[in-house]
DOTIRO-735442 format. One record per residue (C-alpha): residue in one letter; x, y, z. Coordinates in nm, 4 decimals. Layout:
@residuo->a X->X Y->Y Z->Z
...
! end
This chain:
@residuo->m X->-1.6159 Y->-2.1106 Z->0.5497
@residuo->k X->-1.7868 Y->-1.7761 Z->0.5872
@residuo->t X->-1.6030 Y->-1.6375 Z->0.8889
@residuo->i X->-1.3037 Y->-1.7197 Z->1.1027
@residuo->t X->-1.4295 Y->-1.8499 Z->1.4354
@residuo->n X->-1.1147 Y->-1.8934 Z->1.6430
@residuo->e X->-0.7441 Y->-1.8194 Z->1.6729
@residuo->k X->-0.6419 Y->-2.1588 Z->1.5320
@residuo->e X->-0.8338 Y->-2.0943 Z->1.2094
@residuo->y X->-0.6966 Y->-1.7401 Z->1.1985
@residuo->n X->-0.3363 Y->-1.8609 Z->1.2258
@residuo->a X->-0.3874 Y->-2.1267 Z->0.9576
@residuo->i X->-0.5385 Y->-1.8743 Z->0.7180
@residuo->v X->-0.2624 Y->-1.6208 Z->0.7802
@residuo->k X->-0.0102 Y->-1.8953 Z->0.7038
@residuo->r X->-0.1912 Y->-1.9737 Z->0.3779
@residuo->i X->-0.2005 Y->-1.6050 Z->0.2855
@residuo->n X->0.1756 Y->-1.5862 Z->0.3322
@residuo->e X->0.2158 Y->-1.8864 Z->0.1011
@residuo->l X->-0.0054 Y->-1.7242 Z->-0.1595
@residuo->l X->0.1895 Y->-1.3997 Z->-0.1403
@residuo->e X->0.4895 Y->-1.5958 Z->-0.2677
@residuo->i X->0.2863 Y->-1.7054 Z->-0.5714
@residuo->v X->0.0612 Y->-1.4124 Z->-0.6570
@residuo->t X->0.2359 Y->-1.1083 Z->-0.8019
@residuo->d X->0.1232 Y->-0.7864 Z->-0.9643
@residuo->e X->0.2202 Y->-0.9365 Z->-1.2998
@residuo->n X->0.0109 Y->-1.2556 Z->-1.2686
@residuo->y X->-0.2703 Y->-1.1327 Z->-1.0433
@residuo->n X->-0.5337 Y->-1.1368 Z->-1.3181
@residuo->t X->-0.4303 Y->-1.4693 Z->-1.4667
@residuo->i X->-0.4022 Y->-1.7213 Z->-1.1819
@residuo->p X->-0.6790 Y->-1.8674 Z->-0.9629
@residuo->q X->-0.4716 Y->-1.8297 Z->-0.6463
@residuo->a X->-0.5411 Y->-1.4561 Z->-0.6621
@residuo->i X->-0.9106 Y->-1.5223 Z->-0.5962
@residuo->e X->-0.8199 Y->-1.7368 Z->-0.2963
@residuo->l X->-0.5852 Y->-1.4668 Z->-0.1700
@residuo->d X->-0.8557 Y->-1.2006 Z->-0.1948
@residuo->f X->-1.1131 Y->-1.4195 Z->-0.0208
@residuo->l X->-0.8827 Y->-1.5177 Z->0.2649
@residuo->s X->-0.7594 Y->-1.1610 Z->0.3058
@residuo->d X->-1.1181 Y->-1.0430 Z->0.3466
@residuo->l X->-1.1807 Y->-1.3086 Z->0.6123
@residuo->v X->-0.8694 Y->-1.2059 Z->0.8045
@residuo->e X->-0.9566 Y->-0.8374 Z->0.7819
@residuo->e X->-1.3041 Y->-0.9054 Z->0.9218
@residuo->y X->-1.1632 Y->-1.1173 Z->1.2053
@residuo->e X->-0.8944 Y->-0.8633 Z->1.2950
@residuo->c X->-1.1442 Y->-0.5771 Z->1.3032
@residuo->k X->-1.3587 Y->-0.7746 Z->1.5437
@residuo->f X->-1.0933 Y->-0.9223 Z->1.7730
@residuo->y X->-0.7946 Y->-0.6908 Z->1.7270
@residuo->p X->-0.9344 Y->-0.3391 Z->1.7157
@residuo->e X->-0.6933 Y->-0.0664 Z->1.6208
@residuo->p X->-0.4741 Y->0.0486 Z->1.9071
@residuo->l X->-0.4775 Y->0.4038 Z->2.0277
@residuo->p X->-0.2377 Y->0.6290 Z->1.8391
@residuo->y X->0.1114 Y->0.6203 Z->1.9822
@residuo->q X->0.2027 Y->0.9115 Z->2.2035
@residuo->q X->0.5376 Y->1.0006 Z->2.3445
@residuo->p X->0.5447 Y->0.9517 Z->2.7243
@residuo->i X->0.6140 Y->1.3214 Z->2.7751
@residuo->e X->0.2885 Y->1.4096 Z->2.5943
@residuo->l X->0.0960 Y->1.1950 Z->2.8390
@residuo->v X->0.2552 Y->1.3685 Z->3.1354
@residuo->e X->0.1834 Y->1.7140 Z->2.9952
@residuo->y X->-0.1886 Y->1.6426 Z->2.9622
@residuo->a X->-0.2267 Y->1.4583 Z->3.2914
! end
């Protein structure tokens, strides 16, 4: 798999990442193969989120919006 193509794949990969986060720690990161899988899947999710979930506008207090209107 080179990219995530739909929401179903995205959700499955996020679930797997959460499982891996229970296994991979700072102490064992360089010694277990699951760390490579975690890095790979994290990169896929980051790419997908940048494409389909762009960063929201910075939060502004409602009063700030009224002042500049």
